N, CA, C and O atoms as a Maestro MAE file, in Angstrom:
{
 s_m_m2io_version
 :::
 2.0.0
}

f_m_ct {
 s_m_title
 :::
 protein
 m_atom[340] {
  # First column is atom index #
  i_m_mmod_type
  r_m_x_coord
  r_m_y_coord
  r_m_z_coord
  i_m_residue_number
  s_m_chain_name
  s_m_pdb_residue_name
  s_m_pdb_atom_name
  i_m_atomic_number
  :::
  1 25 -13.708 32.377 -5.746 1 A "MET " " N  " 7
  2 3 -15.147 32.336 -5.666 1 A "MET " " CA " 6
  3 2 -15.733 31.653 -6.894 1 A "MET " " C  " 6
  4 15 -16.680 30.874 -6.785 1 A "MET " " O  " 8
  5 25 -15.181 31.941 -8.039 2 A "ILE " " N  " 7
  6 3 -15.701 31.363 -9.282 2 A "ILE " " CA " 6
  7 2 -15.474 29.842 -9.314 2 A "ILE " " C  " 6
  8 15 -16.378 29.114 -9.722 2 A "ILE " " O  " 8
  9 25 -14.303 29.338 -8.899 3 A "PRO " " N  " 7
  10 3 -14.136 27.878 -8.906 3 A "PRO " " CA " 6
  11 2 -15.131 27.156 -7.995 3 A "PRO " " C  " 6
  12 15 -15.549 26.040 -8.302 3 A "PRO " " O  " 8
  13 25 -15.511 27.776 -6.886 4 A "VAL " " N  " 7
  14 3 -16.471 27.155 -5.981 4 A "VAL " " CA " 6
  15 2 -17.833 27.055 -6.651 4 A "VAL " " C  " 6
  16 15 -18.515 26.037 -6.528 4 A "VAL " " O  " 8
  17 25 -18.225 28.096 -7.350 5 A "VAL " " N  " 7
  18 3 -19.518 28.105 -8.045 5 A "VAL " " CA " 6
  19 2 -19.515 27.057 -9.155 5 A "VAL " " C  " 6
  20 15 -20.505 26.348 -9.337 5 A "VAL " " O  " 8
  21 25 -18.423 26.954 -9.892 6 A "VAL " " N  " 7
  22 3 -18.333 25.979 -10.980 6 A "VAL " " CA " 6
  23 2 -18.390 24.561 -10.408 6 A "VAL " " C  " 6
  24 15 -19.040 23.683 -10.975 6 A "VAL " " O  " 8
  25 25 -17.714 24.349 -9.294 7 A "LEU " " N  " 7
  26 3 -17.732 23.035 -8.664 7 A "LEU " " CA " 6
  27 2 -19.136 22.665 -8.200 7 A "LEU " " C  " 6
  28 15 -19.571 21.530 -8.388 7 A "LEU " " O  " 8
  29 25 -19.838 23.605 -7.602 8 A "LEU " " N  " 7
  30 3 -21.209 23.334 -7.168 8 A "LEU " " CA " 6
  31 2 -22.124 23.028 -8.351 8 A "LEU " " C  " 6
  32 15 -22.973 22.140 -8.268 8 A "LEU " " O  " 8
  33 25 -21.955 23.750 -9.433 9 A "LEU " " N  " 7
  34 3 -22.769 23.490 -10.626 9 A "LEU " " CA " 6
  35 2 -22.484 22.098 -11.196 9 A "LEU " " C  " 6
  36 15 -23.407 21.396 -11.609 9 A "LEU " " O  " 8
  37 25 -21.223 21.705 -11.218 10 A "LEU " " N  " 7
  38 3 -20.884 20.374 -11.723 10 A "LEU " " CA " 6
  39 2 -21.476 19.273 -10.833 10 A "LEU " " C  " 6
  40 15 -21.942 18.248 -11.331 10 A "LEU " " O  " 8
  41 25 -21.452 19.493 -9.533 11 A "LEU " " N  " 7
  42 3 -22.036 18.502 -8.629 11 A "LEU " " CA " 6
  43 2 -23.543 18.397 -8.840 11 A "LEU " " C  " 6
  44 15 -24.095 17.297 -8.808 11 A "LEU " " O  " 8
  45 25 -24.193 19.496 -9.048 12 A "LEU " " N  " 7
  46 3 -25.643 19.476 -9.279 12 A "LEU " " CA " 6
  47 2 -25.974 18.796 -10.603 12 A "LEU " " C  " 6
  48 15 -26.965 18.072 -10.690 12 A "LEU " " O  " 8
  49 25 -25.163 19.016 -11.631 13 A "VAL " " N  " 7
  50 3 -25.406 18.396 -12.939 13 A "VAL " " CA " 6
  51 2 -25.212 16.881 -12.833 13 A "VAL " " C  " 6
  52 15 -25.994 16.122 -13.405 13 A "VAL " " O  " 8
  53 25 -24.187 16.434 -12.115 14 A "GLU " " N  " 7
  54 3 -23.936 14.997 -11.972 14 A "GLU " " CA " 6
  55 2 -25.050 14.320 -11.187 14 A "GLU " " C  " 6
  56 15 -25.407 13.180 -11.486 14 A "GLU " " O  " 8
  57 25 -25.606 15.004 -10.186 15 A "GLU " " N  " 7
  58 3 -26.726 14.431 -9.446 15 A "GLU " " CA " 6
  59 2 -27.934 14.283 -10.348 15 A "GLU " " C  " 6
  60 15 -28.644 13.280 -10.268 15 A "GLU " " O  " 8
  61 25 -28.175 15.239 -11.184 16 A "ALA " " N  " 7
  62 3 -29.310 15.168 -12.094 16 A "ALA " " CA " 6
  63 2 -29.133 14.032 -13.092 16 A "ALA " " C  " 6
  64 15 -30.108 13.358 -13.425 16 A "ALA " " O  " 8
  65 25 -27.923 13.801 -13.574 17 A "VAL " " N  " 7
  66 3 -27.667 12.715 -14.512 17 A "VAL " " CA " 6
  67 2 -27.832 11.371 -13.816 17 A "VAL " " C  " 6
  68 15 -28.387 10.437 -14.394 17 A "VAL " " O  " 8
  69 25 -27.357 11.267 -12.584 18 A "ALA " " N  " 7
  70 3 -27.470 10.020 -11.846 18 A "ALA " " CA " 6
  71 2 -28.924 9.683 -11.555 18 A "ALA " " C  " 6
  72 15 -29.300 8.511 -11.573 18 A "ALA " " O  " 8
  73 25 -29.745 10.688 -11.289 19 A "LEU " " N  " 7
  74 3 -31.154 10.429 -11.024 19 A "LEU " " CA " 6
  75 2 -31.898 10.033 -12.294 19 A "LEU " " C  " 6
  76 15 -32.952 9.401 -12.218 19 A "LEU " " O  " 8
  77 25 -31.378 10.385 -13.429 20 A "GLY " " N  " 7
  78 3 -32.029 10.043 -14.693 20 A "GLY " " CA " 6
  79 2 -31.743 8.619 -15.135 20 A "GLY " " C  " 6
  80 15 -32.429 8.120 -16.027 20 A "GLY " " O  " 8
  81 25 -30.768 7.948 -14.557 21 A "GLU " " N  " 7
  82 3 -30.420 6.590 -14.951 21 A "GLU " " CA " 6
  83 2 -30.527 5.646 -13.752 21 A "GLU " " C  " 6
  84 15 -29.511 5.326 -13.137 21 A "GLU " " O  " 8
  85 25 -31.719 5.203 -13.413 22 A "PRO " " N  " 7
  86 3 -31.850 4.321 -12.248 22 A "PRO " " CA " 6
  87 2 -31.294 2.912 -12.496 22 A "PRO " " C  " 6
  88 15 -30.976 2.196 -11.547 22 A "PRO " " O  " 8
  89 25 -31.177 2.517 -13.763 23 A "GLN " " N  " 7
  90 3 -30.640 1.179 -14.043 23 A "GLN " " CA " 6
  91 2 -29.204 1.056 -13.525 23 A "GLN " " C  " 6
  92 15 -28.811 0.012 -13.005 23 A "GLN " " O  " 8
  93 25 -28.438 2.117 -13.669 24 A "LEU " " N  " 7
  94 3 -27.062 2.105 -13.173 24 A "LEU " " CA " 6
  95 2 -27.046 1.935 -11.661 24 A "LEU " " C  " 6
  96 15 -26.206 1.211 -11.127 24 A "LEU " " O  " 8
  97 25 -27.946 2.580 -10.983 25 A "CYS " " N  " 7
  98 3 -28.022 2.438 -9.524 25 A "CYS " " CA " 6
  99 2 -28.379 1.007 -9.137 25 A "CYS " " C  " 6
  100 15 -27.833 0.474 -8.171 25 A "CYS " " O  " 8
  101 25 -29.293 0.378 -9.884 26 A "TYR " " N  " 7
  102 3 -29.675 -0.998 -9.586 26 A "TYR " " CA " 6
  103 2 -28.502 -1.945 -9.784 26 A "TYR " " C  " 6
  104 15 -28.308 -2.873 -8.999 26 A "TYR " " O  " 8
  105 25 -27.727 -1.714 -10.822 27 A "ILE " " N  " 7
  106 3 -26.559 -2.559 -11.082 27 A "ILE " " CA " 6
  107 2 -25.532 -2.393 -9.970 27 A "ILE " " C  " 6
  108 15 -24.982 -3.377 -9.476 27 A "ILE " " O  " 8
  109 25 -25.276 -1.153 -9.576 28 A "LEU " " N  " 7
  110 3 -24.315 -0.913 -8.497 28 A "LEU " " CA " 6
  111 2 -24.801 -1.491 -7.170 28 A "LEU " " C  " 6
  112 15 -24.002 -2.001 -6.385 28 A "LEU " " O  " 8
  113 25 -26.105 -1.414 -6.917 29 A "ASP " " N  " 7
  114 3 -26.664 -2.019 -5.701 29 A "ASP " " CA " 6
  115 2 -26.488 -3.533 -5.710 29 A "ASP " " C  " 6
  116 15 -26.166 -4.127 -4.681 29 A "ASP " " O  " 8
  117 25 -26.699 -4.158 -6.864 30 A "ALA " " N  " 7
  118 3 -26.530 -5.611 -6.960 30 A "ALA " " CA " 6
  119 2 -25.071 -6.005 -6.718 30 A "ALA " " C  " 6
  120 15 -24.797 -6.993 -6.037 30 A "ALA " " O  " 8
  121 25 -24.140 -5.235 -7.272 31 A "ILE " " N  " 7
  122 3 -22.718 -5.516 -7.060 31 A "ILE " " CA " 6
  123 2 -22.378 -5.367 -5.583 31 A "ILE " " C  " 6
  124 15 -21.669 -6.210 -5.033 31 A "ILE " " O  " 8
  125 25 -22.857 -4.332 -4.937 32 A "LEU " " N  " 7
  126 3 -22.604 -4.122 -3.516 32 A "LEU " " CA " 6
  127 2 -23.222 -5.233 -2.672 32 A "LEU " " C  " 6
  128 15 -22.620 -5.676 -1.694 32 A "LEU " " O  " 8
  129 25 -24.423 -5.688 -3.044 33 A "PHE " " N  " 7
  130 3 -25.089 -6.771 -2.328 33 A "PHE " " CA " 6
  131 2 -24.281 -8.070 -2.440 33 A "PHE " " C  " 6
  132 15 -24.079 -8.762 -1.442 33 A "PHE " " O  " 8
  133 25 -23.828 -8.396 -3.629 34 A "LEU " " N  " 7
  134 3 -23.013 -9.604 -3.830 34 A "LEU " " CA " 6
  135 2 -21.687 -9.505 -3.076 34 A "LEU " " C  " 6
  136 15 -21.219 -10.488 -2.501 34 A "LEU " " O  " 8
  137 25 -21.098 -8.339 -3.081 35 A "TYR " " N  " 7
  138 3 -19.844 -8.107 -2.350 35 A "TYR " " CA " 6
  139 2 -20.054 -8.365 -0.857 35 A "TYR " " C  " 6
  140 15 -19.210 -8.988 -0.213 35 A "TYR " " O  " 8
  141 25 -21.149 -7.900 -0.316 36 A "GLY " " N  " 7
  142 3 -21.463 -8.126 1.093 36 A "GLY " " CA " 6
  143 2 -21.659 -9.600 1.412 36 A "GLY " " C  " 6
  144 15 -21.214 -10.075 2.457 36 A "GLY " " O  " 8
  145 25 -22.320 -10.323 0.520 37 A "ILE " " N  " 7
  146 3 -22.538 -11.756 0.730 37 A "ILE " " CA " 6
  147 2 -21.208 -12.503 0.698 37 A "ILE " " C  " 6
  148 15 -20.961 -13.364 1.542 37 A "ILE " " O  " 8
  149 25 -20.352 -12.179 -0.270 38 A "VAL " " N  " 7
  150 3 -19.056 -12.847 -0.381 38 A "VAL " " CA " 6
  151 2 -18.205 -12.581 0.859 38 A "VAL " " C  " 6
  152 15 -17.589 -13.502 1.396 38 A "VAL " " O  " 8
  153 25 -18.168 -11.343 1.312 39 A "LEU " " N  " 7
  154 3 -17.384 -11.030 2.515 39 A "LEU " " CA " 6
  155 2 -17.930 -11.747 3.743 39 A "LEU " " C  " 6
  156 15 -17.156 -12.210 4.581 39 A "LEU " " O  " 8
  157 25 -19.246 -11.844 3.861 40 A "THR " " N  " 7
  158 3 -19.848 -12.536 4.994 40 A "THR " " CA " 6
  159 2 -19.490 -14.014 4.971 40 A "THR " " C  " 6
  160 15 -19.163 -14.588 6.010 40 A "THR " " O  " 8
  161 25 -19.547 -14.640 3.796 41 A "LEU " " N  " 7
  162 3 -19.196 -16.054 3.682 41 A "LEU " " CA " 6
  163 2 -17.725 -16.296 4.012 41 A "LEU " " C  " 6
  164 15 -17.390 -17.267 4.691 41 A "LEU " " O  " 8
  165 25 -16.856 -15.421 3.535 42 A "LEU " " N  " 7
  166 3 -15.433 -15.574 3.839 42 A "LEU " " CA " 6
  167 2 -15.163 -15.408 5.327 42 A "LEU " " C  " 6
  168 15 -14.339 -16.126 5.893 42 A "LEU " " O  " 8
  169 25 -15.844 -14.476 5.957 43 A "TYR " " N  " 7
  170 3 -15.676 -14.249 7.390 43 A "TYR " " CA " 6
  171 2 -16.141 -15.469 8.186 43 A "TYR " " C  " 6
  172 15 -15.458 -15.900 9.114 43 A "TYR " " O  " 8
  173 25 -17.292 -16.024 7.829 44 A "CYS " " N  " 7
  174 3 -17.807 -17.201 8.528 44 A "CYS " " CA " 6
  175 2 -16.878 -18.391 8.325 44 A "CYS " " C  " 6
  176 15 -16.629 -19.146 9.265 44 A "CYS " " O  " 8
  177 25 -16.369 -18.568 7.127 45 A "ARG " " N  " 7
  178 3 -15.435 -19.673 6.860 45 A "ARG " " CA " 6
  179 2 -14.168 -19.534 7.706 45 A "ARG " " C  " 6
  180 15 -13.658 -20.518 8.243 45 A "ARG " " O  " 8
  181 25 -13.676 -18.317 7.817 46 A "LEU " " N  " 7
  182 3 -12.481 -18.077 8.630 46 A "LEU " " CA " 6
  183 2 -12.742 -18.390 10.098 46 A "LEU " " C  " 6
  184 15 -11.899 -18.999 10.758 46 A "LEU " " O  " 8
  185 25 -13.894 -17.982 10.617 47 A "LYS " " N  " 7
  186 3 -14.231 -18.244 12.012 47 A "LYS " " CA " 6
  187 2 -14.334 -19.739 12.274 47 A "LYS " " C  " 6
  188 15 -13.881 -20.214 13.315 47 A "LYS " " O  " 8
  189 25 -14.924 -20.491 11.344 48 A "ILE " " N  " 7
  190 3 -15.065 -21.937 11.510 48 A "ILE " " CA " 6
  191 2 -13.695 -22.601 11.491 48 A "ILE " " C  " 6
  192 15 -13.443 -23.511 12.282 48 A "ILE " " O  " 8
  193 25 -12.808 -22.165 10.606 49 A "GLN " " N  " 7
  194 3 -11.474 -22.744 10.533 49 A "GLN " " CA " 6
  195 2 -10.692 -22.478 11.821 49 A "GLN " " C  " 6
  196 15 -9.965 -23.353 12.292 49 A "GLN " " O  " 8
  197 25 -10.831 -21.297 12.387 50 A "VAL " " N  " 7
  198 3 -10.125 -20.960 13.626 50 A "VAL " " CA " 6
  199 2 -10.634 -21.834 14.767 50 A "VAL " " C  " 6
  200 15 -9.847 -22.305 15.589 50 A "VAL " " O  " 8
  201 25 -11.938 -22.051 14.820 51 A "ARG " " N  " 7
  202 3 -12.498 -22.902 15.882 51 A "ARG " " CA " 6
  203 2 -12.018 -24.337 15.739 51 A "ARG " " C  " 6
  204 15 -11.655 -24.972 16.729 51 A "ARG " " O  " 8
  205 25 -12.014 -24.850 14.521 52 A "LYS " " N  " 7
  206 3 -11.553 -26.225 14.303 52 A "LYS " " CA " 6
  207 2 -10.087 -26.375 14.688 52 A "LYS " " C  " 6
  208 15 -9.696 -27.384 15.275 52 A "LYS " " O  " 8
  209 25 -9.284 -25.384 14.364 53 A "ALA " " N  " 7
  210 3 -7.863 -25.440 14.710 53 A "ALA " " CA " 6
  211 2 -7.681 -25.399 16.228 53 A "ALA " " C  " 6
  212 15 -6.820 -26.096 16.766 53 A "ALA " " O  " 8
  213 25 -8.473 -24.599 16.911 54 A "ALA " " N  " 7
  214 3 -8.369 -24.508 18.367 54 A "ALA " " CA " 6
  215 2 -8.776 -25.820 19.025 54 A "ALA " " C  " 6
  216 15 -8.137 -26.257 19.982 54 A "ALA " " O  " 8
  217 25 -9.826 -26.449 18.524 55 A "VAL " " N  " 7
  218 3 -10.271 -27.728 19.085 55 A "VAL " " CA " 6
  219 2 -9.222 -28.802 18.819 55 A "VAL " " C  " 6
  220 15 -8.930 -29.610 19.701 55 A "VAL " " O  " 8
  221 25 -8.654 -28.823 17.622 56 A "ALA " " N  " 7
  222 3 -7.628 -29.809 17.296 56 A "ALA " " CA " 6
  223 2 -6.387 -29.611 18.160 56 A "ALA " " C  " 6
  224 15 -5.751 -30.586 18.560 56 A "ALA " " O  " 8
  225 25 -6.042 -28.383 18.447 57 A "TYR " " N  " 7
  226 3 -4.876 -28.106 19.288 57 A "TYR " " CA " 6
  227 2 -5.124 -28.555 20.723 57 A "TYR " " C  " 6
  228 15 -4.220 -29.077 21.377 57 A "TYR " " O  " 8
  229 25 -6.330 -28.357 21.209 58 A "GLN " " N  " 7
  230 3 -6.649 -28.757 22.572 58 A "GLN " " CA " 6
  231 2 -6.666 -30.273 22.713 58 A "GLN " " C  " 6
  232 15 -6.320 -30.795 23.773 58 A "GLN " " O  " 8
  233 25 -7.061 -30.986 21.665 59 A "LYS " " N  " 7
  234 3 -7.095 -32.449 21.728 59 A "LYS " " CA " 6
  235 2 -5.692 -33.041 21.732 59 A "LYS " " C  " 6
  236 15 -5.463 -34.087 22.339 59 A "LYS " " O  " 8
  237 25 -4.768 -32.394 21.070 60 A "SER " " N  " 7
  238 3 -3.402 -32.907 21.063 60 A "SER " " CA " 6
  239 2 -2.756 -32.635 22.417 60 A "SER " " C  " 6
  240 15 -3.241 -31.813 23.196 60 A "SER " " O  " 8
  241 25 -1.663 -33.331 22.685 61 A "ASP " " N  " 7
  242 3 -0.998 -33.176 23.984 61 A "ASP " " CA " 6
  243 2 -0.283 -31.842 24.101 61 A "ASP " " C  " 6
  244 15 0.023 -31.410 25.212 61 A "ASP " " O  " 8
  245 25 -0.018 -31.198 23.018 62 A "GLY " " N  " 7
  246 3 0.608 -29.889 23.061 62 A "GLY " " CA " 6
  247 2 2.119 -29.972 22.971 62 A "GLY " " C  " 6
  248 15 2.676 -31.015 22.631 62 A "GLY " " O  " 8
  249 25 2.761 -28.889 23.272 63 A "ILE " " N  " 7
  250 3 4.205 -28.813 23.107 63 A "ILE " " CA " 6
  251 2 4.966 -29.435 24.268 63 A "ILE " " C  " 6
  252 15 6.180 -29.617 24.181 63 A "ILE " " O  " 8
  253 25 4.265 -29.766 25.366 64 A "TYR " " N  " 7
  254 3 4.947 -30.306 26.534 64 A "TYR " " CA " 6
  255 2 4.911 -31.827 26.570 64 A "TYR " " C  " 6
  256 15 5.151 -32.427 27.617 64 A "TYR " " O  " 8
  257 25 4.611 -32.457 25.433 65 A "THR " " N  " 7
  258 3 4.562 -33.912 25.380 65 A "THR " " CA " 6
  259 2 5.943 -34.486 25.665 65 A "THR " " C  " 6
  260 15 6.939 -34.034 25.100 65 A "THR " " O  " 8
  261 25 5.999 -35.474 26.535 66 A "GLY " " N  " 7
  262 3 7.257 -36.147 26.826 66 A "GLY " " CA " 6
  263 2 8.083 -35.489 27.914 66 A "GLY " " C  " 6
  264 15 9.120 -36.028 28.302 66 A "GLY " " O  " 8
  265 25 7.665 -34.368 28.406 67 A "LEU " " N  " 7
  266 3 8.418 -33.713 29.476 67 A "LEU " " CA " 6
  267 2 7.898 -34.195 30.822 67 A "LEU " " C  " 6
  268 15 6.702 -34.431 30.991 67 A "LEU " " O  " 8
  269 25 8.788 -34.336 31.756 68 A "SER " " N  " 7
  270 3 8.383 -34.738 33.100 68 A "SER " " CA " 6
  271 2 8.986 -33.759 34.097 68 A "SER " " C  " 6
  272 15 9.989 -33.108 33.805 68 A "SER " " O  " 8
  273 25 8.379 -33.654 35.264 69 A "PRO " " N  " 7
  274 3 8.937 -32.730 36.260 69 A "PRO " " CA " 6
  275 2 10.270 -33.253 36.783 69 A "PRO " " C  " 6
  276 15 10.506 -34.460 36.844 69 A "PRO " " O  " 8
  277 25 11.106 -32.342 37.145 70 A "ARG " " N  " 7
  278 3 12.433 -32.720 37.647 70 A "ARG " " CA " 6
  279 2 12.310 -33.212 39.079 70 A "ARG " " C  " 6
  280 15 11.556 -32.658 39.879 70 A "ARG " " O  " 8
  281 25 13.052 -34.250 39.387 71 A "ASN " " N  " 7
  282 3 13.065 -34.773 40.758 71 A "ASN " " CA " 6
  283 2 14.015 -33.979 41.639 71 A "ASN " " C  " 6
  284 15 13.877 -33.958 42.862 71 A "ASN " " O  " 8
  285 25 14.965 -33.337 41.014 72 A "GLN " " N  " 7
  286 3 15.980 -32.605 41.754 72 A "GLN " " CA " 6
  287 2 15.507 -31.164 41.926 72 A "GLN " " C  " 6
  288 15 14.901 -30.579 41.029 72 A "GLN " " O  " 8
  289 25 15.792 -30.620 43.078 73 A "GLU " " N  " 7
  290 3 15.421 -29.233 43.307 73 A "GLU " " CA " 6
  291 2 16.301 -28.321 42.472 73 A "GLU " " C  " 6
  292 15 17.443 -28.655 42.157 73 A "GLU " " O  " 8
  293 25 15.774 -27.208 42.131 74 A "THR " " N  " 7
  294 3 16.538 -26.271 41.328 74 A "THR " " CA " 6
  295 2 17.702 -25.705 42.116 74 A "THR " " C  " 6
  296 15 18.817 -25.600 41.605 74 A "THR " " O  " 8
  297 25 17.440 -25.339 43.365 75 A "TYR " " N  " 7
  298 3 18.492 -24.786 44.209 75 A "TYR " " CA " 6
  299 2 18.783 -25.780 45.336 75 A "TYR " " C  " 6
  300 15 17.918 -26.070 46.161 75 A "TYR " " O  " 8
  301 25 19.972 -26.276 45.355 76 A "GLU " " N  " 7
  302 3 20.360 -27.188 46.427 76 A "GLU " " CA " 6
  303 2 21.123 -26.403 47.483 76 A "GLU " " C  " 6
  304 15 21.814 -25.427 47.187 76 A "GLU " " O  " 8
  305 25 20.981 -26.849 48.705 77 A "THR " " N  " 7
  306 3 21.741 -26.195 49.765 77 A "THR " " CA " 6
  307 2 23.173 -26.705 49.727 77 A "THR " " C  " 6
  308 15 23.426 -27.888 49.499 77 A "THR " " O  " 8
  309 25 24.088 -25.800 49.952 78 A "LEU " " N  " 7
  310 3 25.498 -26.172 49.960 78 A "LEU " " CA " 6
  311 2 25.860 -26.790 51.294 78 A "LEU " " C  " 6
  312 15 25.430 -26.329 52.351 78 A "LEU " " O  " 8
  313 25 26.649 -27.830 51.223 79 A "LYS " " N  " 7
  314 3 27.115 -28.464 52.455 79 A "LYS " " CA " 6
  315 2 28.478 -27.902 52.751 79 A "LYS " " C  " 6
  316 15 29.489 -28.340 52.200 79 A "LYS " " O  " 8
  317 25 28.487 -26.963 53.596 80 A "HIS " " N  " 7
  318 3 29.734 -26.277 53.916 80 A "HIS " " CA " 6
  319 2 30.296 -26.843 55.216 80 A "HIS " " C  " 6
  320 15 29.629 -26.808 56.250 80 A "HIS " " O  " 8
  321 25 31.494 -27.352 55.167 81 A "GLU " " N  " 7
  322 3 32.143 -27.861 56.371 81 A "GLU " " CA " 6
  323 2 33.128 -26.810 56.888 81 A "GLU " " C  " 6
  324 15 33.843 -26.164 56.122 81 A "GLU " " O  " 8
  325 25 33.140 -26.669 58.175 82 A "LYS " " N  " 7
  326 3 34.079 -25.715 58.766 82 A "LYS " " CA " 6
  327 2 35.481 -26.343 58.746 82 A "LYS " " C  " 6
  328 15 35.646 -27.517 59.078 82 A "LYS " " O  " 8
  329 25 36.458 -25.572 58.365 83 A "PRO " " N  " 7
  330 3 37.821 -26.151 58.344 83 A "PRO " " CA " 6
  331 2 38.312 -26.432 59.762 83 A "PRO " " C  " 6
  332 15 38.063 -25.665 60.692 83 A "PRO " " O  " 8
  333 25 39.002 -27.529 59.896 84 A "ARG " " N  " 7
  334 3 39.523 -27.904 61.203 84 A "ARG " " CA " 6
  335 2 40.878 -27.262 61.408 84 A "ARG " " C  " 6
  336 15 41.706 -27.231 60.497 84 A "ARG " " O  " 8
  337 25 41.087 -26.787 62.517 85 A "GLU " " N  " 7
  338 3 42.370 -26.134 62.806 85 A "GLU " " CA " 6
  339 2 43.262 -26.948 63.651 85 A "GLU " " C  " 6
  340 15 44.371 -26.520 63.969 85 A "GLU " " O  " 8
  :::
 }
 m_bond[339] {
  # First column is bond index #
  i_m_from
  i_m_to
  i_m_order
  :::
  1 1 2 1
  2 2 3 1
  3 3 4 2
  4 3 5 1
  5 5 6 1
  6 6 7 1
  7 7 8 2
  8 7 9 1
  9 9 10 1
  10 10 11 1
  11 11 12 2
  12 11 13 1
  13 13 14 1
  14 14 15 1
  15 15 16 2
  16 15 17 1
  17 17 18 1
  18 18 19 1
  19 19 20 2
  20 19 21 1
  21 21 22 1
  22 22 23 1
  23 23 24 2
  24 23 25 1
  25 25 26 1
  26 26 27 1
  27 27 28 2
  28 27 29 1
  29 29 30 1
  30 30 31 1
  31 31 32 2
  32 31 33 1
  33 33 34 1
  34 34 35 1
  35 35 36 2
  36 35 37 1
  37 37 38 1
  38 38 39 1
  39 39 40 2
  40 39 41 1
  41 41 42 1
  42 42 43 1
  43 43 44 2
  44 43 45 1
  45 45 46 1
  46 46 47 1
  47 47 48 2
  48 47 49 1
  49 49 50 1
  50 50 51 1
  51 51 52 2
  52 51 53 1
  53 53 54 1
  54 54 55 1
  55 55 56 2
  56 55 57 1
  57 57 58 1
  58 58 59 1
  59 59 60 2
  60 59 61 1
  61 61 62 1
  62 62 63 1
  63 63 64 2
  64 63 65 1
  65 65 66 1
  66 66 67 1
  67 67 68 2
  68 67 69 1
  69 69 70 1
  70 70 71 1
  71 71 72 2
  72 71 73 1
  73 73 74 1
  74 74 75 1
  75 75 76 2
  76 75 77 1
  77 77 78 1
  78 78 79 1
  79 79 80 2
  80 79 81 1
  81 81 82 1
  82 82 83 1
  83 83 84 2
  84 83 85 1
  85 85 86 1
  86 86 87 1
  87 87 88 2
  88 87 89 1
  89 89 90 1
  90 90 91 1
  91 91 92 2
  92 91 93 1
  93 93 94 1
  94 94 95 1
  95 95 96 2
  96 95 97 1
  97 97 98 1
  98 98 99 1
  99 99 100 2
  100 99 101 1
  101 101 102 1
  102 102 103 1
  103 103 104 2
  104 103 105 1
  105 105 106 1
  106 106 107 1
  107 107 108 2
  108 107 109 1
  109 109 110 1
  110 110 111 1
  111 111 112 2
  112 111 113 1
  113 113 114 1
  114 114 115 1
  115 115 116 2
  116 115 117 1
  117 117 118 1
  118 118 119 1
  119 119 120 2
  120 119 121 1
  121 121 122 1
  122 122 123 1
  123 123 124 2
  124 123 125 1
  125 125 126 1
  126 126 127 1
  127 127 128 2
  128 127 129 1
  129 129 130 1
  130 130 131 1
  131 131 132 2
  132 131 133 1
  133 133 134 1
  134 134 135 1
  135 135 136 2
  136 135 137 1
  137 137 138 1
  138 138 139 1
  139 139 140 2
  140 139 141 1
  141 141 142 1
  142 142 143 1
  143 143 144 2
  144 143 145 1
  145 145 146 1
  146 146 147 1
  147 147 148 2
  148 147 149 1
  149 149 150 1
  150 150 151 1
  151 151 152 2
  152 151 153 1
  153 153 154 1
  154 154 155 1
  155 155 156 2
  156 155 157 1
  157 157 158 1
  158 158 159 1
  159 159 160 2
  160 159 161 1
  161 161 162 1
  162 162 163 1
  163 163 164 2
  164 163 165 1
  165 165 166 1
  166 166 167 1
  167 167 168 2
  168 167 169 1
  169 169 170 1
  170 170 171 1
  171 171 172 2
  172 171 173 1
  173 173 174 1
  174 174 175 1
  175 175 176 2
  176 175 177 1
  177 177 178 1
  178 178 179 1
  179 179 180 2
  180 179 181 1
  181 181 182 1
  182 182 183 1
  183 183 184 2
  184 183 185 1
  185 185 186 1
  186 186 187 1
  187 187 188 2
  188 187 189 1
  189 189 190 1
  190 190 191 1
  191 191 192 2
  192 191 193 1
  193 193 194 1
  194 194 195 1
  195 195 196 2
  196 195 197 1
  197 197 198 1
  198 198 199 1
  199 199 200 2
  200 199 201 1
  201 201 202 1
  202 202 203 1
  203 203 204 2
  204 203 205 1
  205 205 206 1
  206 206 207 1
  207 207 208 2
  208 207 209 1
  209 209 210 1
  210 210 211 1
  211 211 212 2
  212 211 213 1
  213 213 214 1
  214 214 215 1
  215 215 216 2
  216 215 217 1
  217 217 218 1
  218 218 219 1
  219 219 220 2
  220 219 221 1
  221 221 222 1
  222 222 223 1
  223 223 224 2
  224 223 225 1
  225 225 226 1
  226 226 227 1
  227 227 228 2
  228 227 229 1
  229 229 230 1
  230 230 231 1
  231 231 232 2
  232 231 233 1
  233 233 234 1
  234 234 235 1
  235 235 236 2
  236 235 237 1
  237 237 238 1
  238 238 239 1
  239 239 240 2
  240 239 241 1
  241 241 242 1
  242 242 243 1
  243 243 244 2
  244 243 245 1
  245 245 246 1
  246 246 247 1
  247 247 248 2
  248 247 249 1
  249 249 250 1
  250 250 251 1
  251 251 252 2
  252 251 253 1
  253 253 254 1
  254 254 255 1
  255 255 256 2
  256 255 257 1
  257 257 258 1
  258 258 259 1
  259 259 260 2
  260 259 261 1
  261 261 262 1
  262 262 263 1
  263 263 264 2
  264 263 265 1
  265 265 266 1
  266 266 267 1
  267 267 268 2
  268 267 269 1
  269 269 270 1
  270 270 271 1
  271 271 272 2
  272 271 273 1
  273 273 274 1
  274 274 275 1
  275 275 276 2
  276 275 277 1
  277 277 278 1
  278 278 279 1
  279 279 280 2
  280 279 281 1
  281 281 282 1
  282 282 283 1
  283 283 284 2
  284 283 285 1
  285 285 286 1
  286 286 287 1
  287 287 288 2
  288 287 289 1
  289 289 290 1
  290 290 291 1
  291 291 292 2
  292 291 293 1
  293 293 294 1
  294 294 295 1
  295 295 296 2
  296 295 297 1
  297 297 298 1
  298 298 299 1
  299 299 300 2
  300 299 301 1
  301 301 302 1
  302 302 303 1
  303 303 304 2
  304 303 305 1
  305 305 306 1
  306 306 307 1
  307 307 308 2
  308 307 309 1
  309 309 310 1
  310 310 311 1
  311 311 312 2
  312 311 313 1
  313 313 314 1
  314 314 315 1
  315 315 316 2
  316 315 317 1
  317 317 318 1
  318 318 319 1
  319 319 320 2
  320 319 321 1
  321 321 322 1
  322 322 323 1
  323 323 324 2
  324 323 325 1
  325 325 326 1
  326 326 327 1
  327 327 328 2
  328 327 329 1
  329 329 330 1
  330 330 331 1
  331 331 332 2
  332 331 333 1
  333 333 334 1
  334 334 335 1
  335 335 336 2
  336 335 337 1
  337 337 338 1
  338 338 339 1
  339 339 340 2
  :::
 }
}
């Protein structure tokens, strides 16, 4: 019971200290804002690169370049002759 009370008192004291220093909050907000902008820019850059790669891949002939369909059937019928007696 005593550790819970001490923990609650420490949390209340830290909140009071944090409210007394708004400059620290402004600095942390600015860092968080810049972090959000950087992540957004990186995400947009990644999306643009993926689109460019997809368009470039579609313009190329792909992995099947130079292949042609086979003229021969895959399964041929066997020509079985009956033995003459």
